[in-house]
C-alpha positions as CSV (number, residue, x, y, z in Angstrom):
1,M,-42.4,17.3,43.1
2,S,-38.5,16.2,44.0
3,S,-35.4,18.9,45.2
4,E,-33.0,17.2,43.4
5,A,-31.8,19.2,40.1
6,E,-31.6,17.2,37.0
7,P,-28.2,15.6,36.1
8,K,-26.4,17.4,33.7
9,R,-27.1,16.5,30.0
10,K,-23.0,15.1,29.1
11,T,-21.4,17.0,25.8
12,A,-19.7,14.7,23.3
13,L,-17.9,16.4,20.0
14,I,-17.9,14.2,17.6
15,F,-14.1,14.7,14.8
16,G,-15.4,13.8,11.1
17,V,-19.1,13.1,12.2
18,S,-19.5,12.6,8.9
19,G,-18.2,9.3,8.2
20,Q,-19.4,5.7,8.8
21,D,-18.1,6.1,12.5
22,G,-18.9,9.4,13.1
23,A,-22.9,8.8,12.2
24,Y,-23.2,5.9,13.9
25,L,-21.4,6.8,16.8
26,A,-23.6,9.7,16.8
27,Q,-26.7,7.9,16.9
28,L,-25.4,6.2,20.0
29,L,-24.6,8.6,21.5
30,L,-28.1,11.0,20.8
31,D,-30.1,7.3,22.1
32,K,-27.9,7.9,25.4
33,G,-29.3,11.1,26.6
34,Y,-25.9,13.3,25.0
35,D,-25.6,17.0,23.6
36,V,-23.9,15.7,20.4
37,H,-21.7,18.5,18.7
38,G,-19.8,16.9,15.1
39,T,-17.7,18.2,12.6
40,S,-16.2,17.9,9.1
41,R,-13.7,19.9,6.8
42,D,-16.9,22.1,5.2
43,S,-20.2,21.9,7.3
44,A,-21.7,24.0,4.9
45,S,-21.4,22.0,1.7
46,N,-20.7,18.6,3.1
47,P,-24.2,16.3,3.0
48,F,-24.3,14.2,5.7
49,L,-25.2,10.8,4.4
50,G,-24.9,8.9,6.8
51,L,-26.8,11.2,9.4
52,H,-29.0,11.7,7.0
53,R,-29.5,8.2,6.6
54,L,-29.9,7.4,10.5
55,G,-32.5,11.0,10.5
56,I,-30.5,12.0,12.9
57,A,-28.8,15.0,11.1
58,D,-31.6,17.5,12.4
59,R,-30.3,16.1,15.9
60,I,-26.5,16.9,15.7
61,T,-24.9,20.5,16.0
62,L,-23.0,20.7,12.9
63,H,-18.7,23.0,12.8
64,T,-16.7,23.5,10.3
65,V,-12.9,22.2,11.7
66,A,-9.5,22.1,9.5
67,L,-7.5,19.9,11.5
68,T,-4.5,20.7,10.5
69,E,-4.8,24.7,12.0
70,F,-5.0,24.7,15.8
71,R,-6.7,27.9,15.8
72,S,-9.9,26.4,13.8
73,V,-9.9,23.1,16.9
74,F,-9.4,25.7,19.8
75,S,-12.0,27.2,18.2
76,V,-14.7,24.7,18.6
77,M,-13.6,23.2,21.5
78,H,-14.0,26.5,23.0
79,K,-17.3,27.1,22.3
80,V,-18.9,23.6,22.7
81,M,-17.0,22.4,26.1
82,P,-17.4,19.0,25.6
83,D,-17.3,16.3,27.9
84,E,-15.7,14.2,25.2
85,I,-14.1,13.9,22.7
86,Y,-14.3,11.1,19.9
87,N,-11.0,12.0,16.8
88,L,-12.1,9.6,14.2
89,A,-11.1,12.1,11.4
90,G,-8.4,12.5,9.1
91,Q,-8.1,10.2,5.7
92,T,-9.3,7.3,5.4
93,S,-7.7,5.1,2.9
94,V,-4.7,3.6,3.2
95,A,-5.0,3.7,-0.8
96,L,-4.7,7.2,-1.4
97,S,-2.4,8.1,1.2
98,F,0.3,6.3,-1.2
99,E,-0.7,9.5,-3.2
100,L,-1.0,12.1,-0.8
101,P,1.3,11.1,2.0
102,V,2.0,14.1,3.8
103,E,-2.3,15.0,3.7
104,A,-2.0,11.8,5.0
105,F,-0.1,12.6,7.8
106,E,-1.4,15.8,8.3
107,S,-5.0,15.6,9.1
108,I,-4.0,11.5,11.2
109,T,-1.4,13.2,13.4
110,V,-0.9,16.6,13.4
111,G,-5.1,16.5,13.6
112,T,-4.5,14.8,16.5
113,I,-2.1,16.5,18.1
114,N,-3.6,19.5,17.9
115,I,-7.3,18.4,19.8
116,L,-4.9,16.8,22.2
117,E,-2.8,20.5,23.3
118,C,-5.8,21.7,22.9
119,V,-7.9,19.6,25.9
120,R,-4.5,20.6,27.9
121,L,-4.9,24.1,27.6
122,L,-8.0,24.1,28.1
123,G,-7.4,23.0,31.7
124,R,-11.2,20.3,31.7
125,P,-11.6,17.4,33.0
126,T,-12.2,15.7,28.8
127,K,-12.1,12.6,28.2
128,S,-10.7,11.2,24.6
129,F,-10.6,8.0,22.3
130,H,-9.1,8.6,19.2
131,A,-9.2,6.2,16.1
132,A,-6.1,4.4,15.7
133,S,-5.6,1.3,13.0
134,S,-5.0,-3.1,12.6
135,E,-3.1,-1.6,9.6
136,C,-0.4,-0.3,12.3
137,F,0.6,-4.1,12.8
138,G,1.5,-4.6,9.4
139,D,1.9,-8.0,8.7
140,A,2.1,-10.1,12.3
141,A,2.8,-13.2,12.4
142,A,0.4,-13.7,15.0
143,P,-3.0,-12.6,16.2
144,A,-2.3,-8.8,17.3
145,D,-3.3,-7.7,21.1
146,E,-2.3,-4.6,22.6
147,G,1.6,-6.0,22.9
148,T,2.6,-6.7,19.1
149,P,4.7,-4.6,17.9
150,F,3.8,-2.1,14.8
151,Q,5.4,-2.4,12.0
152,P,3.2,-0.1,9.4
153,R,3.7,-0.5,6.2
154,S,2.2,2.8,4.4
155,P,2.2,6.3,4.8
156,Y,-1.8,5.7,6.5
157,A,-0.8,3.1,8.9
158,M,2.6,4.8,9.7
159,A,0.6,8.3,10.6
160,K,-1.8,6.4,12.7
161,A,1.1,4.9,14.5
162,A,2.3,8.8,15.7
163,A,-0.7,9.5,16.5
164,F,-1.3,6.6,18.2
165,W,2.1,7.7,20.1
166,A,1.1,10.9,20.7
167,V,-1.9,10.2,23.0
168,A,0.0,7.4,25.4
169,N,2.8,10.2,25.2
170,Y,-0.1,13.1,26.5
171,R,-1.3,10.6,28.4
172,E,1.8,9.8,30.1
173,A,3.0,13.6,30.1
174,Y,-0.1,15.2,31.6
175,G,-2.4,12.7,33.8
176,M,-4.5,13.0,30.4
177,N,-8.2,11.2,30.4
178,A,-7.1,9.8,26.6
179,C,-7.5,5.9,24.5
180,S,-7.1,4.4,21.5
181,G,-8.8,2.3,20.0
182,I,-6.5,-0.2,17.2
183,L,-9.8,-0.8,15.4
184,F,-9.7,-3.6,12.9
185,N,-11.2,-3.2,9.5
186,H,-15.4,-2.8,10.0
187,E,-17.6,-2.6,7.6
188,S,-21.6,-1.1,7.4
189,P,-24.3,0.1,4.6
190,L,-22.5,3.4,5.6
191,R,-19.2,2.5,3.7
192,P,-18.2,4.8,0.9
193,E,-18.2,2.9,-2.8
194,R,-14.8,3.4,-2.6
195,F,-14.1,0.4,-0.9
196,V,-14.3,-2.6,-1.7
197,T,-16.5,-4.2,0.5
198,Q,-19.0,-2.0,-1.0
199,K,-17.8,-2.5,-4.3
200,I,-18.4,-6.7,-4.3
201,M,-21.7,-5.5,-2.9
202,S,-22.3,-3.2,-5.8
203,G,-20.7,-5.6,-8.5
204,A,-22.7,-8.7,-7.3
205,L,-25.7,-6.9,-7.8
206,A,-25.4,-5.2,-10.1
207,I,-24.0,-8.4,-12.4
208,A,-27.1,-10.4,-11.3
209,A,-29.4,-7.7,-12.4
210,G,-27.5,-8.0,-16.3
211,K,-26.1,-4.5,-15.8
212,M,-22.6,-5.3,-15.3
213,E,-20.8,-8.3,-16.7
214,K,-17.4,-8.0,-14.6
215,L,-16.8,-6.6,-11.5
216,Q,-12.1,-6.5,-11.0
217,L,-11.1,-6.7,-7.9
218,G,-7.1,-6.8,-6.3
219,N,-5.8,-9.8,-4.5
220,L,-8.6,-11.7,-2.9
221,A,-6.0,-13.9,-0.6
222,V,-5.9,-10.9,1.7
223,E,-6.8,-11.9,5.3
224,R,-9.0,-9.9,7.2
225,D,-10.5,-9.4,10.6
226,W,-13.9,-7.9,9.6
227,G,-16.5,-6.8,12.0
228,W,-20.1,-4.7,12.2
229,A,-19.5,-0.9,12.7
230,P,-22.8,0.3,15.1
231,E,-20.4,-3.0,17.3
232,Y,-17.5,-1.3,17.0
233,V,-18.6,2.4,18.5
234,D,-20.6,0.6,21.1
235,A,-16.3,0.2,22.1
236,M,-15.4,3.2,21.5
237,W,-17.9,4.8,24.3
238,R,-17.2,1.9,26.9
239,M,-13.8,2.5,26.7
240,V,-14.2,6.7,27.2
241,Q,-16.8,5.5,30.4
242,H,-14.0,3.1,31.9
243,S,-12.4,4.3,35.2
244,V,-9.0,4.2,33.5
245,P,-7.7,5.7,30.1
246,T,-6.9,2.3,28.8
247,D,-5.9,1.1,24.6
248,L,-7.7,-1.7,23.8
249,V,-7.8,-3.8,20.6
250,I,-11.4,-3.5,18.9
251,A,-12.2,-6.5,16.4
252,T,-13.8,-10.1,16.0
253,G,-11.2,-12.4,16.5
254,Q,-11.8,-14.2,13.4
255,T,-9.8,-13.4,10.0
256,H,-11.6,-14.7,6.5
257,R,-10.2,-13.9,3.1
258,L,-11.7,-11.4,0.9
259,A,-11.6,-14.6,-1.8
260,T,-14.8,-15.4,0.5
261,M,-16.6,-12.6,0.7
262,V,-16.8,-12.2,-2.7
263,E,-18.3,-16.0,-3.0
264,H,-20.8,-15.3,-0.1
265,A,-22.1,-11.9,-1.6
266,F,-22.3,-13.6,-4.9
267,A,-23.7,-16.4,-3.6
268,L,-26.5,-14.1,-2.6
269,V,-27.5,-13.3,-5.6
270,G,-27.9,-16.6,-7.3
271,L,-24.3,-16.5,-9.2
272,D,-21.2,-18.3,-8.7
273,W,-18.3,-15.4,-8.2
274,R,-15.7,-17.2,-10.3
275,A,-17.7,-16.6,-13.7
276,H,-18.1,-12.8,-13.0
277,V,-15.2,-11.6,-11.1
278,E,-11.6,-11.3,-12.1
279,T,-8.3,-10.0,-11.2
280,S,-6.5,-6.5,-12.2
281,E,-3.1,-5.1,-11.2
282,S,-4.0,-2.2,-10.9
283,F,-6.7,-2.5,-7.8
284,I,-2.7,-4.0,-5.9
285,R,-1.6,-1.8,-3.8
286,R,1.8,-1.2,-3.3
287,T,2.5,-2.4,-0.5
288,D,-0.7,-4.9,1.2
289,L,-1.0,-6.7,4.2
290,S,-1.3,-10.7,3.0
291,R,-2.9,-11.0,6.5
292,S,-4.9,-9.1,9.6
293,A,-5.2,-10.9,12.4
294,A,-6.3,-9.6,15.7
295,N,-6.8,-11.0,19.9
296,P,-9.4,-9.0,21.2
297,A,-8.9,-11.1,24.7
298,R,-8.4,-7.6,26.7
299,I,-11.0,-6.0,26.1
300,R,-13.8,-8.4,26.6
301,E,-12.3,-9.0,29.3
302,L,-11.7,-5.2,30.7
303,L,-15.3,-4.1,29.6
304,G,-17.1,-6.9,28.9
305,W,-17.4,-6.2,25.0
306,R,-17.4,-8.6,22.6
307,A,-18.5,-8.9,18.5
308,E,-21.9,-10.4,18.1
309,V,-22.6,-9.8,14.0
310,D,-20.6,-12.4,12.5
311,F,-18.7,-12.6,9.2
312,R,-21.4,-13.7,6.8
313,D,-24.3,-11.9,8.6
314,I,-22.5,-8.2,7.6
315,I,-22.2,-9.5,4.3
316,R,-26.2,-10.5,4.3
317,R,-27.3,-7.1,5.8
318,M,-24.9,-5.0,3.2
319,I,-25.8,-6.8,0.6
320,T,-29.8,-6.1,1.9
321,A,-28.6,-2.5,2.5
322,K,-27.5,-2.7,-1.1
323,K,-30.3,-4.0,-2.7
324,A,-32.8,-1.4,-1.2
325,D,-30.8,1.7,-2.2
326,M,-30.9,0.4,-5.7
327,A,-34.5,-0.1,-5.4
328,D,-34.9,3.4,-4.9
329,G,-33.2,5.0,-7.5
330,G,-29.7,5.4,-6.9
331,E,-26.8,5.3,-4.3
332,R,-27.5,7.7,-1.1
333,I,-23.3,6.6,0.2
334,S,-21.4,7.4,-2.1
335,S,-18.9,9.7,-1.5
């Protein structure tokens, strides 16, 4: 019998575990042998649909945390004493941030500072990842990389930019092992229905089934870099394992028009999208980005990470999952 002690299991704390990224990240960490803790604003009433869909809800210790309340954040961190923190919480809707700008700023920026300050006060060698956003770049003239200046054009983007600089400041001022991943758009079947990608998939299938006649969308000319969410949480984990905390762009490097996504989704159900899709002014944001493009060369060079699931396959996977949901008699991800 070996006299060597078993290596201590790492403990991870995911703020925002109920979201798309939180659920996939929890699954990844469990597969790697972590003890995983996760938070939401009300863990008693949150259905945690994503965790249940992945079959991992009973393997995660859940906590209720109000990110904007310092005592709430400190209490859970003192209790869990995590080796790694993943901050994926806060408001996630650009459109909603125009209606609730203060809530967007507080949940994203104040929440991030509360986490960083708790790490500092606890004085443990905790590593942390913070989710920044491609929205911070605004309408960049060229594919954005880590040196591209921020030009935020929404309350959501302003909050994400402020949180990004808070992470950088704490890292520099206190020597903390904290980094930000500048995430470009990434999708999966766990996306809530309010997101345009899920709306497109649901609309295409509903029209094909004769349950709906027209799908109304906003500006179809916008261009985005869309990736596959399960791959993006792997990038997050790799960033935390890197020896030097570094802020990195996480993206595919390929940009497509929203109209192209619509075209492919409708083609998969045997329809010509032009006969079934209408544009509506009510879905056009006050200040939207016409084009969002990325240069992810740095993360490929530093961590060996690259997106493998291509644009068409993302649409195919989402249509397939949505079709299965409808066959089950309801939407499993609706929050």
